[in-house]
MARGU-712215 format. One record per residue (C-alpha): residue number from 1; x, y, z; residue in three letters. Coordinates in nm, 4 decimals, m for minus. Example, Ala and Ser with C-alpha at 12.3 -4.5 7.8 and 13.67 -1.06 7.14 Angstrom:
// residues 2
1 / 1.2300 / m0.4500 / 0.7800 / ALA
2 / 1.3670 / m0.1060 / 0.7140 / SER
This chain:
// residues 66
1 / m0.0144 / 0.2385 / 4.4509 / MET
2 / m0.2544 / 0.4659 / 4.6284 / ASN
3 / m0.6175 / 0.3497 / 4.5906 / LEU
4 / m0.8987 / 0.6017 / 4.5991 / LYS
5 / m1.2658 / 0.5333 / 4.6607 / ALA
6 / m1.3530 / 0.6771 / 4.3193 / SER
7 / m1.1036 / 0.4476 / 4.1453 / GLU
8 / m1.1446 / 0.0967 / 4.2835 / PRO
9 / m0.9583 / m0.0625 / 3.9923 / PHE
10 / m0.6888 / 0.1812 / 3.8745 / PRO
11 / m0.5210 / m0.0750 / 3.6457 / GLU
12 / m0.8504 / m0.1389 / 3.4732 / LEU
13 / m0.9101 / 0.2338 / 3.4299 / LEU
14 / m0.5617 / 0.2817 / 3.2874 / LEU
15 / m0.6195 / m0.0060 / 3.0466 / HIS
16 / m0.9582 / 0.1375 / 2.9454 / TYR
17 / m0.8078 / 0.4818 / 2.8883 / ARG
18 / m0.5338 / 0.3258 / 2.6762 / GLY
19 / m0.7888 / 0.1375 / 2.4667 / VAL
20 / m0.9965 / 0.4523 / 2.4206 / VAL
21 / m0.6854 / 0.6466 / 2.3162 / SER
22 / m0.5943 / 0.3821 / 2.0585 / ARG
23 / m0.9480 / 0.3783 / 1.9207 / VAL
24 / m0.9440 / 0.7586 / 1.8915 / LYS
25 / m0.6094 / 0.7470 / 1.7091 / LEU
26 / m0.7287 / 0.4752 / 1.4720 / GLU
27 / m1.0508 / 0.6661 / 1.4040 / TYR
28 / m0.8667 / 0.9908 / 1.3338 / SER
29 / m0.6262 / 0.8051 / 1.1035 / ALA
30 / m0.9167 / 0.6504 / 0.9122 / SER
31 / m1.0860 / 0.9904 / 0.8825 / VAL
32 / m0.7622 / 1.1418 / 0.7510 / ARG
33 / m0.7319 / 0.8536 / 0.5059 / SER
34 / m1.0884 / 0.9091 / 0.3849 / ALA
35 / m1.0168 / 1.2788 / 0.3266 / TYR
36 / m0.6992 / 1.1951 / 0.1354 / LEU
37 / m0.8837 / 0.9435 / m0.0799 / GLN
38 / m1.1586 / 1.1976 / m0.1469 / ARG
39 / m0.8976 / 1.4538 / m0.2470 / ASP
40 / m0.7243 / 1.1975 / m0.4704 / ASN
41 / m1.0527 / 1.1169 / m0.6450 / VAL
42 / m1.1269 / 1.4853 / m0.6952 / ARG
43 / m0.7776 / 1.5388 / m0.8328 / GLY
44 / m0.8166 / 1.2464 / m1.0699 / ALA
45 / m1.1525 / 1.3770 / m1.1929 / LEU
46 / m1.0038 / 1.7226 / m1.2478 / ASP
47 / m0.7182 / 1.5690 / m1.4459 / THR
48 / m0.9617 / 1.3706 / m1.6595 / ILE
49 / m1.1623 / 1.6869 / m1.7275 / ASP
50 / m0.8476 / 1.8769 / m1.8304 / LYS
51 / m0.7318 / 1.5905 / m2.0526 / ASN
52 / m1.0753 / 1.5659 / m2.2126 / GLU
53 / m1.0719 / 1.9391 / m2.2888 / GLU
54 / m0.7194 / 1.9086 / m2.4321 / PHE
55 / m0.8211 / 1.6171 / m2.6542 / ILE
56 / m1.1271 / 1.8058 / m2.7807 / LYS
57 / m0.9171 / 2.1122 / m2.8633 / MET
58 / m0.6514 / 1.8988 / m3.0330 / THR
59 / m0.9120 / 1.7265 / m3.2502 / LEU
60 / m1.0726 / 2.0588 / m3.3345 / ALA
61 / m0.7375 / 2.2008 / m3.4469 / VAL
62 / m0.6571 / 1.8893 / m3.6498 / MET
63 / m0.9919 / 1.9109 / m3.8312 / MET
64 / m0.9379 / 2.2707 / m3.9475 / ILE
65 / m0.8991 / 2.2694 / m4.3251 / PRO
66 / m0.5624 / 2.3952 / m4.4408 / VAL
C-alpha cells in the first residue's frame, strides 16, 4: 500500500467512507419509506372519501319514495 502524507491512515479512511456510504443508503431508504407511507395514507384517505360519497348517494337513492 502506498501511503501519502494527506492520508496517514488509509484503512481508517476507507472504513469511514464505508460507514458514511451505509448511513447515506439507510437514510435514503428511510426517506423513501416515509414517502411511500405518506402516499399510502393519502390513498387510504382518498378511498375513504370515495366510499363515504358512495354511501351517501346510495342512502339518498334508497330514501327516494317510489
